[in-house]
C-alpha positions in Angstrom: -4.5 -2.5 5.9 -5.1 -6.3 6.7 -5.6 -7.1 2.8 -3.3 -7.7 -0.1 -3.8 -4.5 -1.8 -3.1 -5.7 -5.2 -6.8 -7.3 -5.3 -8.5 -4.0 -3.9 -11.6 -3.1 -6.6 -10.7 1.1 -6.7 -13.6 2.3 -9.3 -14.0 -0.5 -11.9 -11.0 -2.2 -12.0 -8.8 -4.1 -8.9 -6.0 -2.0 -8.2 -3.1 -4.4 -10.0 -5.5 -4.5 -12.7 -4.4 -0.8 -13.5 -1.1 -1.5 -12.4 -0.6 -3.9 -15.2 -1.9 -2.1 -18.2 -0.2 1.3 -16.9 2.6 -0.7 -17.2 1.8 -2.9 -20.7 1.6 0.0 -22.7 5.6 0.6 -22.1 6.4 -2.8 -21.4 7.3 -6.0 -23.5 6.8 -8.7 -20.4 4.9 -7.4 -17.1 5.3 -9.9 -14.0 3.4 -10.2 -10.6 6.0 -10.9 -8.2 4.2 -12.8 -5.4 2.8 -16.1 -4.1 -1.0 -15.2 -3.9 -2.1 -17.5 -6.2 -5.6 -15.2 -6.4 -3.4 -12.8 -8.8 -3.6 -16.5 -10.9 -6.3 -15.1 -12.6 -5.3 -11.6 -14.3 -2.9 -14.0 -17.1 0.1 -12.9 -16.1 2.9 -15.2 -14.9 3.7 -14.8 -11.4 7.0 -14.9 -9.5 7.6 -16.1 -5.8 10.1 -14.9 -3.9 13.6 -17.4 -4.4 14.7 -16.1 -0.9 11.5 -15.8 1.9 11.0 -13.8 4.4 13.3 -10.8 2.8 10.2 -8.6 2.0 10.7 -5.9 -0.9 14.2 -6.7 -1.6 12.7 -10.6 -1.7 10.7 -9.2 -4.3 13.0 -7.6 -6.6 16.1 -11.0 -6.1 12.5 -12.9 -7.9 12.3 -10.9 -10.6 16.2 -10.0 -11.4 16.3 -13.9 -11.0 13.2 -15.0 -13.9 13.6 -11.9 -16.4 15.5 -11.5 -19.7 15.2 -7.8 -20.2 17.5 -5.4 -19.0 15.7 -2.7 -17.9 13.6 -4.0 -15.5 9.9 -1.4 -14.2 9.5 -2.1 -10.2 5.9 -0.9 -9.7 4.6 -1.4 -5.8 0.8 -2.8 -5.7 -0.1 -0.5 -4.3 0.7 2.4 -6.4 -3.1 2.9 -8.2 -2.0 5.8 -9.9 0.6 5.3 -11.7 1.1 6.6 -15.2 2.5 6.3 -18.5 5.0 9.3 -18.7 6.5 8.7 -15.0 7.3 5.0 -16.6 9.2 6.3 -19.3 10.5 9.0 -17.5 12.0 6.8 -14.8 13.2 4.7 -18.0 15.2 7.1 -19.6 17.0 8.6 -16.7 18.4 4.8 -16.4 20.5 4.5 -18.6 24.2 4.7 -17.0 23.0 3.9 -14.2 22.0 0.0 -12.1 19.6 1.2 -10.3 17.0 4.2 -10.9 14.7 5.5 -7.9 13.1 8.6 -6.8 13.7 10.0 -3.7 10.7 12.1 -2.2 11.4 14.3 1.0 15.0 12.4 1.8 12.9 8.9 1.5 13.9 6.5 -1.3 10.5 5.0 -3.2 12.4 1.8 -4.1 9.3 0.1 -5.0 8.9 2.0 -8.6 12.4 2.5 -10.2 14.1 0.8 -12.6 16.6 -2.0 -12.0 19.1 -3.5 -14.3 20.1 -7.4 -15.0 23.5 -6.7 -14.0 22.2 -6.4 -10.5 21.5 -9.8 -10.1 24.4 -11.8 -8.5 25.5 -8.9 -5.9 21.8 -8.1 -5.2 21.4 -12.1 -3.9 25.2 -12.1 -2.6 23.7 -9.4 -0.2 20.4 -11.1 0.3 22.1 -13.6 1.7 24.5 -11.9 3.9 20.9 -10.8 5.9 20.8 -7.3 4.2 17.2 -6.6 3.7 16.8 -3.5 3.5 16.1 -1.5 0.9 18.6 1.8 1.3 21.1 -0.8 2.2 20.8 -2.3 0.1 20.6 0.5 -3.3 24.3 1.8 -1.7 26.5 -1.0 -2.7 24.8 0.0 -6.5 26.0 2.6 -8.8 22.0 4.5 -8.2 20.6 8.1 -10.0 18.2 9.2 -7.7 15.8 11.4 -9.6 13.5 14.3 -7.8 10.2 13.0 -7.0 9.2 16.0 -6.6 9.4 16.7 -10.1 7.6 13.8 -11.2 5.0 15.2 -8.6 4.5 17.8 -10.9 2.9 15.7 -13.2 1.2 12.9 -11.3 0.3 14.8 -7.8 -1.4 11.2 -7.3 1.2 9.4 -8.1 2.8 8.7 -4.8 -0.4 7.6 -3.4 0.1 4.5 -1.4 -2.7 2.3 -0.4 -1.5 1.9 3.4 -4.4 2.2 5.4 -8.1 2.3 5.1 -8.0 6.0 5.1 -5.8 6.2 2.3 -7.8 3.6 0.6 -11.0 6.4 0.8 -8.7 9.4 -0.5 -8.0 7.0 -3.3 -12.0 6.1 -4.0 -12.7 10.1 -2.9 -9.8 11.6 -5.7 -11.6 8.9 -8.6 -15.2 10.1 -8.7 -13.5 14.3 -8.9 
């Protein structure tokens, strides 16, 4: 998109504000993983990547490093239609697994998942070995793959991302319906 998607205004609030509002209903503590200081206005702790240039994997590493929570729900900043029921479902599915993520059309939706604190050491080691691809990282853990189609039955817009101006316009249209 060429801009920070979380700071886009969708409806009456920034995308990140909706995500934070939703996550706060379920999670005791929320963080924003970013080095963009424009997020400081939200009065939420900001976590910068400890290992830079590692993409989303570096963000999860920062979270696992800084959190004291055993269960950590990760929600991408471009998922404006995330809902409480989907988060609660993912957390409930994570009881016996180190990582729990949805699979949608044979693709892991790794940026909407539960990552347990116990992953921290091995996750960091894999990053230090230059393993950055999310599916490769996840393959080293006891992971559960939830049916993303089942999640979409309850929330058809859950995995609607804002990767292009067209997707953003579609999200705006959906909000006005």
